[in-house]
C-alpha positions as CSV (number, residue, x, y, z in Angstrom):
1,M,-53.7,-111.6,-79.0
2,K,-55.7,-109.5,-82.1
3,E,-53.9,-106.2,-80.2
4,K,-50.3,-107.7,-80.3
5,A,-50.4,-108.5,-83.8
6,S,-51.2,-105.1,-85.0
7,T,-48.7,-103.8,-83.0
8,Q,-45.8,-106.1,-84.3
9,T,-47.2,-105.3,-88.2
10,R,-47.4,-101.5,-87.1
11,L,-44.7,-99.4,-89.7
12,P,-42.2,-97.5,-87.6
13,H,-43.0,-93.5,-88.7
14,P,-40.8,-92.2,-91.0
15,L,-38.8,-89.9,-89.4
16,V,-38.4,-92.8,-86.6
17,A,-37.1,-95.2,-89.9
18,S,-34.6,-92.1,-91.2
19,I,-32.6,-92.5,-87.8
20,P,-30.3,-95.5,-88.5
21,I,-29.9,-94.2,-92.1
22,V,-28.6,-90.1,-90.7
23,V,-26.9,-92.2,-87.8
24,L,-25.0,-94.2,-90.4
25,I,-24.4,-91.4,-93.2
26,G,-22.6,-89.4,-89.8
27,L,-20.7,-92.5,-88.9
28,L,-19.6,-93.1,-92.3
29,A,-18.8,-89.5,-92.7
30,S,-16.6,-89.1,-90.0
31,V,-15.0,-92.7,-90.6
32,I,-13.7,-91.0,-94.2
33,Y,-12.8,-88.0,-92.4
34,L,-10.4,-89.5,-89.7
35,F,-9.4,-92.6,-91.6
36,G,-9.4,-91.4,-95.4
37,S,-8.1,-94.2,-97.7
38,D,-7.8,-96.6,-94.5
39,S,-11.7,-96.5,-93.7
40,L,-12.6,-99.7,-95.1
41,S,-9.8,-101.9,-92.8
42,G,-12.5,-101.5,-90.0
43,G,-13.9,-98.4,-89.6
44,S,-16.6,-98.1,-92.1
45,Q,-17.9,-101.7,-90.8
46,T,-17.8,-100.2,-87.7
47,A,-20.1,-97.6,-88.4
48,L,-22.5,-100.3,-90.2
49,I,-22.5,-102.5,-86.9
50,L,-23.4,-99.2,-84.9
51,G,-26.0,-98.3,-87.6
52,T,-27.6,-102.1,-87.6
53,S,-27.9,-101.5,-83.5
54,V,-29.8,-98.1,-83.7
55,C,-32.2,-99.9,-85.7
56,V,-32.5,-103.3,-83.9
57,A,-32.9,-101.0,-80.5
58,I,-35.1,-98.6,-81.8
59,S,-37.3,-101.7,-83.5
60,M,-37.4,-103.7,-79.9
61,I,-37.6,-101.1,-77.6
62,V,-40.2,-98.8,-79.3
63,Y,-42.2,-101.3,-81.4
64,K,-41.7,-104.2,-79.7
65,I,-40.5,-106.7,-82.8
66,S,-38.6,-109.4,-81.4
67,W,-34.9,-110.7,-81.7
68,K,-35.6,-113.7,-83.5
69,K,-37.3,-111.9,-86.0
70,F,-34.0,-110.1,-87.2
71,E,-31.7,-113.0,-86.8
72,E,-34.1,-114.4,-89.2
73,R,-33.8,-111.9,-92.0
74,I,-30.1,-111.4,-91.4
75,T,-29.6,-115.2,-91.7
76,K,-31.3,-115.2,-95.3
77,T,-29.6,-112.0,-96.4
78,I,-26.1,-113.3,-95.6
79,G,-27.2,-116.7,-97.0
80,D,-27.9,-115.0,-100.5
81,V,-25.0,-113.2,-100.6
82,A,-23.1,-116.4,-99.6
83,V,-21.8,-117.4,-103.3
84,T,-20.8,-114.0,-103.8
85,L,-18.6,-114.2,-101.2
86,L,-17.3,-117.5,-102.6
87,I,-16.6,-115.4,-106.1
88,L,-14.5,-112.5,-104.1
89,L,-12.1,-115.5,-102.6
90,A,-12.1,-117.2,-105.7
91,V,-11.2,-113.2,-107.4
92,G,-8.4,-113.0,-104.8
93,M,-7.4,-116.6,-105.8
94,L,-7.5,-115.3,-109.8
95,S,-5.4,-111.8,-109.2
96,G,-3.1,-113.0,-107.5
97,S,-2.1,-116.4,-109.9
98,W,-2.8,-114.2,-112.9
99,M,-0.4,-111.9,-111.7
100,I,2.4,-114.4,-111.1
101,S,1.8,-116.8,-113.8
102,G,2.9,-114.0,-116.3
103,V,-0.6,-113.8,-117.8
104,V,-0.8,-110.3,-116.9
105,P,2.6,-109.1,-116.9
106,T,2.4,-110.3,-120.5
107,L,-0.9,-108.5,-121.2
108,I,1.1,-105.3,-120.0
109,Y,4.5,-106.1,-121.9
110,Y,2.3,-106.3,-125.5
111,G,-0.3,-104.1,-124.7
112,V,1.7,-101.0,-124.0
113,Q,3.5,-101.5,-127.3
114,I,0.6,-101.9,-129.1
115,M,-2.0,-99.3,-127.5
116,S,-2.3,-95.9,-128.0
117,P,-2.6,-93.6,-125.5
118,Q,-5.0,-91.2,-127.0
119,F,-7.1,-94.4,-127.9
120,F,-6.7,-96.2,-124.5
121,L,-9.4,-94.9,-122.3
122,V,-12.3,-95.5,-125.4
123,C,-10.5,-99.1,-126.1
124,A,-10.4,-100.2,-122.7
125,C,-14.3,-99.3,-122.1
126,F,-15.2,-100.8,-125.5
127,I,-12.9,-103.8,-124.9
128,C,-14.7,-104.3,-121.2
129,A,-17.9,-103.8,-122.5
130,L,-17.8,-106.0,-125.0
131,V,-16.2,-109.2,-123.1
132,S,-18.8,-108.1,-120.4
133,L,-21.5,-108.2,-122.8
134,L,-20.8,-112.0,-124.0
135,S,-19.7,-113.3,-120.6
136,G,-22.4,-111.3,-118.9
137,S,-20.9,-110.8,-115.8
138,S,-19.2,-107.1,-114.9
139,W,-17.6,-108.6,-112.2
140,T,-15.8,-111.0,-114.0
141,T,-15.1,-108.9,-116.8
142,I,-13.1,-106.7,-114.2
143,A,-11.1,-108.9,-112.6
144,T,-9.7,-110.2,-115.3
145,M,-9.6,-107.6,-117.9
146,G,-9.8,-104.9,-116.1
147,V,-6.7,-105.7,-114.3
148,A,-4.4,-106.1,-117.1
149,L,-5.6,-102.9,-118.6
150,L,-5.5,-100.9,-115.2
151,G,-1.8,-102.4,-115.7
152,I,-1.8,-101.2,-119.2
153,S,-2.8,-97.4,-118.5
154,E,-0.2,-97.4,-115.3
155,A,3.3,-97.9,-118.2
156,L,1.6,-95.7,-120.4
157,G,0.7,-92.8,-117.5
158,I,-2.8,-92.6,-117.4
159,S,-4.9,-92.0,-114.2
160,T,-5.6,-94.7,-112.5
161,A,-9.5,-92.9,-111.7
162,W,-10.2,-92.1,-115.4
163,T,-8.9,-96.0,-116.3
164,A,-11.3,-97.7,-113.9
165,G,-14.0,-95.3,-115.0
166,A,-13.6,-96.7,-118.3
167,I,-12.9,-99.8,-117.0
168,I,-16.5,-99.8,-114.9
169,S,-18.2,-98.1,-117.3
170,G,-17.5,-100.9,-120.2
171,A,-18.5,-103.7,-117.9
172,Y,-21.6,-102.2,-116.6
173,F,-23.1,-101.7,-120.1
174,G,-22.4,-105.3,-121.2
175,D,-23.6,-106.9,-118.0
176,K,-27.1,-104.8,-118.4
177,M,-27.5,-105.7,-122.0
178,S,-26.5,-109.0,-122.1
179,P,-29.1,-112.0,-122.0
180,L,-26.4,-113.7,-119.7
181,S,-26.5,-110.8,-116.8
182,D,-28.2,-112.6,-113.4
183,T,-29.2,-108.7,-113.2
184,T,-31.0,-108.5,-116.5
185,I,-32.7,-111.5,-115.9
186,L,-33.8,-110.7,-112.2
187,A,-34.8,-107.4,-113.6
188,S,-37.1,-109.1,-116.1
189,S,-38.2,-111.6,-114.3
190,A,-39.0,-109.6,-110.7
191,T,-41.2,-107.3,-113.3
192,G,-42.8,-109.7,-115.0
193,T,-41.5,-108.9,-118.1
194,D,-39.8,-111.1,-121.1
195,L,-36.2,-111.1,-121.0
196,F,-35.7,-109.8,-124.5
197,V,-38.4,-107.5,-124.7
198,H,-36.7,-105.6,-121.3
199,I,-33.5,-105.8,-123.3
200,R,-34.8,-104.2,-126.4
201,Y,-36.4,-101.2,-124.2
202,M,-33.5,-100.9,-122.2
203,M,-31.8,-100.0,-125.7
204,Y,-33.8,-96.6,-126.1
205,T,-31.5,-95.5,-122.6
206,T,-28.7,-97.6,-122.7
207,V,-27.3,-97.1,-126.1
208,P,-27.4,-93.3,-125.9
209,T,-25.8,-93.5,-122.8
210,F,-23.3,-95.5,-123.6
211,A,-21.9,-93.5,-127.1
212,I,-21.6,-90.2,-124.9
213,T,-19.4,-92.1,-122.6
214,L,-16.9,-93.5,-124.9
215,I,-17.0,-89.7,-126.6
216,I,-16.1,-88.2,-123.6
217,F,-13.7,-91.3,-122.9
218,L,-12.4,-90.5,-126.5
219,I,-12.1,-86.7,-125.6
220,A,-10.6,-87.1,-122.7
221,G,-7.9,-89.5,-124.3
222,W,-6.2,-86.5,-126.4
223,G,-4.6,-85.6,-123.6
224,Y,-2.3,-88.0,-123.0
225,G,0.6,-89.6,-125.2
226,S,3.6,-87.2,-124.1
227,N,6.5,-88.3,-122.7
228,V,5.5,-91.8,-122.7
229,E,8.0,-93.8,-124.3
230,L,10.8,-94.0,-121.5
231,K,8.0,-95.5,-118.8
232,V,7.2,-97.7,-121.5
233,V,10.5,-99.0,-122.2
234,Q,11.1,-98.9,-118.2
235,Y,8.1,-100.9,-117.7
236,T,8.6,-103.3,-120.4
237,E,12.6,-104.1,-119.6
238,G,11.7,-104.7,-115.6
239,L,8.8,-107.2,-116.8
240,S,11.2,-108.6,-118.8
241,H,14.0,-108.9,-117.1
242,T,11.5,-110.2,-114.1
243,F,9.0,-112.7,-115.9
244,N,9.3,-115.2,-119.0
245,I,6.7,-113.4,-121.0
246,S,5.4,-115.9,-123.2
247,L,2.6,-115.9,-125.4
248,W,2.0,-119.4,-124.0
249,T,0.5,-117.7,-120.9
250,L,-2.3,-116.2,-122.8
251,L,-3.6,-119.9,-122.8
252,V,-5.2,-119.0,-119.4
253,P,-7.0,-116.2,-120.6
254,L,-8.2,-118.2,-123.9
255,L,-9.8,-120.9,-122.0
256,T,-11.2,-118.7,-119.3
257,G,-13.2,-117.3,-122.7
258,I,-14.3,-120.7,-123.7
259,L,-15.8,-121.1,-119.9
260,I,-17.5,-117.8,-119.8
261,A,-19.0,-119.0,-123.5
262,K,-20.1,-122.0,-122.4
263,R,-21.8,-120.5,-119.6
264,V,-20.1,-121.6,-117.0
265,P,-20.9,-120.2,-113.4
266,S,-18.6,-117.1,-112.8
267,V,-17.7,-119.0,-109.4
268,I,-16.2,-122.2,-111.3
269,T,-14.9,-119.9,-114.0
270,L,-13.2,-117.6,-112.0
271,F,-11.6,-121.0,-110.1
272,A,-10.5,-123.1,-112.7
273,S,-8.6,-120.0,-114.4
274,A,-7.2,-119.8,-111.4
275,I,-5.8,-123.4,-111.0
276,M,-5.0,-122.9,-115.0
277,A,-2.8,-120.0,-113.9
278,G,-1.1,-121.6,-111.2
279,I,-0.3,-124.4,-113.4
280,C,1.3,-121.8,-116.1
281,A,3.1,-120.3,-112.9
282,L,4.8,-123.7,-112.0
283,I,5.9,-124.2,-115.9
284,L,7.1,-120.7,-116.9
285,Q,7.6,-118.7,-113.6
286,P,9.4,-121.0,-110.9
287,H,12.1,-118.4,-110.2
288,I,9.2,-116.8,-109.2
289,L,7.5,-119.1,-106.9
290,A,10.6,-119.7,-105.1
291,Q,11.1,-115.7,-104.2
292,I,7.7,-115.5,-103.0
293,A,8.4,-118.9,-100.9
294,D,11.7,-117.4,-99.8
295,N,12.9,-120.4,-97.8
296,E,16.3,-121.9,-98.5
297,A,15.7,-124.9,-96.5
298,L,12.6,-126.5,-98.3
299,S,13.5,-128.6,-101.8
300,A,12.8,-127.1,-105.0
301,P,9.6,-129.3,-105.3
302,A,8.0,-128.2,-102.1
303,S,9.7,-124.4,-102.6
304,L,7.2,-124.0,-105.5
305,A,4.4,-125.4,-103.7
306,C,4.7,-123.1,-100.8
307,G,5.3,-120.3,-103.2
308,L,1.8,-120.8,-105.2
309,A,-0.1,-121.5,-102.4
310,I,0.8,-117.9,-101.1
311,T,-0.1,-116.9,-104.3
312,Y,-3.2,-118.2,-103.6
313,Y,-4.1,-117.5,-100.3
314,G,-1.4,-114.1,-99.7
315,A,0.4,-111.0,-100.3
316,T,3.0,-111.5,-102.8
317,A,6.0,-109.2,-103.6
318,V,8.8,-109.1,-106.8
319,D,11.0,-106.9,-107.2
320,T,11.5,-105.8,-110.8
321,G,14.5,-103.2,-109.6
322,N,11.3,-100.4,-110.8
323,A,9.3,-99.3,-107.8
324,A,6.6,-97.9,-109.6
325,L,6.2,-101.9,-111.4
326,N,7.0,-103.0,-107.9
327,D,3.8,-101.6,-106.8
328,L,1.9,-102.7,-109.9
329,I,2.5,-106.1,-110.0
330,S,2.0,-107.0,-106.2
331,T,-1.0,-108.8,-105.4
332,G,-3.1,-110.0,-102.1
333,G,-4.6,-112.9,-102.9
334,M,-7.4,-113.9,-101.0
335,A,-6.3,-112.8,-98.0
336,G,-6.4,-108.9,-99.8
337,M,-10.3,-109.7,-99.9
338,L,-11.3,-110.4,-96.2
339,N,-12.2,-106.8,-95.5
340,T,-14.1,-106.8,-98.5
341,I,-15.9,-109.9,-97.3
342,W,-16.3,-108.2,-93.6
343,L,-17.6,-104.8,-95.4
344,I,-20.2,-106.9,-97.3
345,L,-21.1,-108.8,-93.9
346,C,-21.7,-105.4,-91.7
347,A,-23.5,-103.8,-94.6
348,M,-26.3,-107.0,-94.7
349,C,-26.2,-107.2,-92.0
350,F,-27.7,-103.3,-91.9
351,G,-29.9,-103.7,-94.9
352,A,-31.5,-106.7,-93.0
353,V,-32.5,-104.9,-89.8
354,M,-33.8,-102.1,-92.4
355,V,-35.7,-104.4,-94.0
356,A,-36.7,-106.5,-91.3
357,S,-37.9,-103.5,-89.5
358,G,-40.3,-102.4,-91.6
359,M,-38.2,-98.7,-91.6
360,I,-37.4,-99.1,-95.6
361,E,-41.3,-100.2,-96.4
362,S,-42.2,-97.2,-94.3
363,L,-39.7,-94.2,-96.2
364,T,-40.8,-95.8,-99.9
365,R,-44.1,-94.9,-99.0
366,V,-43.7,-91.8,-98.2
367,I,-41.6,-91.6,-101.6
368,I,-44.7,-93.3,-103.8
369,R,-46.9,-90.9,-102.6
370,F,-45.4,-88.6,-104.6
371,A,-45.8,-90.5,-108.0
372,R,-48.8,-89.2,-110.0
373,T,-47.2,-88.1,-113.6
374,R,-45.0,-90.4,-116.1
375,F,-42.4,-88.6,-114.9
376,S,-42.9,-88.9,-111.5
377,L,-43.0,-92.4,-111.2
378,V,-40.2,-92.7,-113.2
379,A,-38.3,-90.8,-110.8
380,T,-39.4,-92.2,-107.7
381,T,-38.8,-95.3,-109.1
382,A,-35.4,-94.3,-109.7
383,S,-34.9,-92.7,-106.2
384,T,-35.8,-95.7,-104.5
385,G,-33.1,-98.0,-106.5
386,L,-30.5,-95.6,-105.6
387,F,-31.8,-95.1,-101.6
388,L,-31.8,-99.0,-101.7
389,N,-28.5,-99.2,-102.9
390,L,-27.4,-97.1,-100.6
391,T,-29.2,-98.7,-97.3
392,T,-29.5,-102.2,-98.2
393,G,-25.8,-102.6,-99.8
394,D,-26.5,-104.7,-102.1
395,Q,-28.1,-104.4,-105.9
396,F,-30.0,-107.7,-105.7
397,I,-31.8,-106.6,-103.0
398,S,-32.4,-103.3,-104.6
399,I,-33.8,-104.1,-108.2
400,V,-36.0,-107.1,-105.9
401,L,-37.6,-104.4,-103.9
402,T,-37.8,-101.6,-106.1
403,A,-39.4,-104.4,-108.7
404,D,-42.0,-105.1,-105.8
405,M,-43.0,-102.0,-104.8
406,Y,-43.9,-100.4,-107.7
407,K,-45.6,-103.1,-109.4
408,D,-49.1,-102.3,-108.5
409,A,-48.8,-98.7,-109.2
410,Y,-47.3,-98.9,-112.7
411,R,-50.2,-101.3,-113.4
412,Q,-53.0,-99.1,-112.1
413,Q,-51.6,-96.3,-114.2
414,G,-51.7,-97.8,-117.3
415,Y,-47.9,-98.2,-118.0
416,E,-46.1,-101.5,-119.7
417,S,-44.3,-103.9,-117.0
418,R,-41.2,-103.0,-119.2
419,L,-41.0,-99.6,-118.4
420,L,-40.5,-100.7,-114.6
421,S,-37.5,-103.5,-115.4
422,R,-36.4,-100.5,-117.8
423,T,-36.0,-97.8,-114.9
424,T,-35.1,-100.4,-112.2
425,E,-31.8,-101.7,-114.1
426,D,-31.1,-98.0,-115.3
427,V,-30.5,-97.7,-111.6
428,A,-30.6,-100.4,-109.4
429,T,-27.9,-101.9,-111.5
430,V,-25.4,-99.2,-112.4
431,T,-25.4,-97.0,-109.2
432,S,-24.4,-99.7,-107.1
433,V,-20.6,-100.0,-108.1
434,L,-20.5,-96.1,-106.8
435,V,-21.8,-96.9,-103.3
436,P,-18.5,-97.7,-100.9
437,W,-20.2,-99.9,-98.8
438,N,-22.5,-101.4,-101.4
439,T,-21.6,-104.9,-102.5
440,C,-20.4,-103.8,-106.0
441,G,-18.4,-100.6,-104.7
442,M,-16.5,-102.9,-102.5
443,T,-15.6,-105.5,-104.6
444,Q,-14.4,-103.3,-107.6
445,A,-12.5,-100.8,-105.0
446,A,-10.5,-104.0,-103.5
447,V,-9.9,-105.9,-107.2
448,L,-8.9,-102.7,-109.1
449,G,-7.4,-101.6,-106.5
450,V,-9.1,-98.2,-106.8
451,P,-11.3,-96.4,-104.0
452,T,-14.6,-96.2,-105.2
453,L,-14.6,-92.6,-104.2
454,T,-11.6,-92.0,-106.4
455,Y,-13.1,-94.0,-109.4
456,L,-16.8,-92.3,-109.0
457,P,-16.2,-89.3,-110.9
458,Y,-15.3,-90.9,-114.0
459,C,-18.1,-93.7,-114.1
460,F,-19.9,-91.7,-116.7
461,F,-21.7,-94.1,-118.1
462,N,-23.0,-95.1,-114.4
463,I,-23.6,-91.7,-113.8
464,I,-25.7,-91.0,-117.0
465,S,-27.9,-94.0,-117.3
466,P,-30.2,-92.7,-114.5
467,L,-30.2,-89.2,-116.1
468,M,-30.9,-90.5,-119.3
469,T,-34.0,-92.3,-117.6
470,L,-35.2,-89.7,-116.2
471,L,-34.9,-87.4,-119.9
472,V,-36.2,-90.4,-121.8
473,A,-39.4,-90.4,-119.2
474,A,-39.6,-86.4,-119.4
475,T,-39.9,-86.5,-123.3
476,G,-42.2,-89.5,-123.6
477,W,-40.0,-91.7,-126.2
478,K,-41.0,-94.7,-126.6
479,I,-43.4,-95.3,-123.3
480,K,-46.8,-96.3,-124.3
481,R,-49.7,-96.7,-121.9
482,I,-51.1,-100.1,-121.5
483,P,-55.1,-100.0,-123.3
484,C,-57.7,-99.8,-120.7
485,Q,-58.8,-103.9,-120.7
486,Q,-55.4,-105.2,-120.9
487,K,-54.8,-103.2,-117.0
488,A,-55.9,-106.3,-115.2
């Protein structure tokens, strides 16, 4: 019995543990080459399932790990992201209803007339940072203000890739620094650090990073501004002729903001906002709902109900007379989120079997051996956070595992837990949105309609944040050792 137990707890050799990852990277590269922007419609999911099967096959055949262990881990991991999937469905309802009700068209209509193209990127970044800081949720911010700002950018002739980068940069700054953020709370609690100590300590790396980000967007904005008047007129005329543009529609985002301020859970806030937008559509945009239903056999009330239902669950297309504007206001509803949900489930399966097999632990043990100095300790922690975002496909798993793996190392070397919590969030939280198969990367690509690899180069806050962490670690600024009597 003892022999059997030792066999089952034996970790795979690091070279063996790297096989599923190498296979997955190769498959994903092939999928992107073959399918391009359509890679998330099934190709990437297939790659993740094949990578999962390679991990399971090696573990069961070579290391005699039972299938039940994998099954239990997969069940737990998918259970942990169940609320995330509900949020995605609520976001699908929200995006459709905010558009058809006239909320987003009204924001675009007035926004393009108020905002200057030269300062749009820096303003978009700052607005999303403020909303996310108050709400504690980058996802909610991007699904609401982000979608509206993206529409304004198209009318102003500003690159959607740059705009998505500004939106995501601002949203993740606010998410990271907000005491209401689930990732911020998780990073502090997983490392045993007081929440506000953790937030104050992050300011040394996060504030300079955000300042650099704003400067970049300010400079980049000066490249825009010429010949936008005609496009603005075309957009405003197309919107005003199609939708009932009314300031009353802005009651929906106002009431949504109140729910956010009251700290109502994200899924409830998003769902309630979608219902409010649906009521707004029934009152102000009945002609749009009838056009979506497109069924003359139905009575007027039935046609409105049919149009609203389609808005919530399916694809909608409204003819404004402007092809570019038609693309902008088209929505996918809950059905538009299904590819993302499918991808998340596959990514969670891969991450779950990599953890259950011990392959993740095997690889991270190799990494942690290099943590001999202050800089190498922070660098290996950052590398682990990024590595886990790439392999497990979820920022929450990445945060928890990184904190658990390095707690003892930081304590033994005499460093405060706040250094670990800051490093973990500086990397694990912000880089998750840069990984196409991570839950964050998939979600924001689906919500904004901009592929992850397209907006990635412009997410300056998310890119600079890990580098700033390494720079501060190299200089030792505000990094203190714990007195010997406190280490235990």
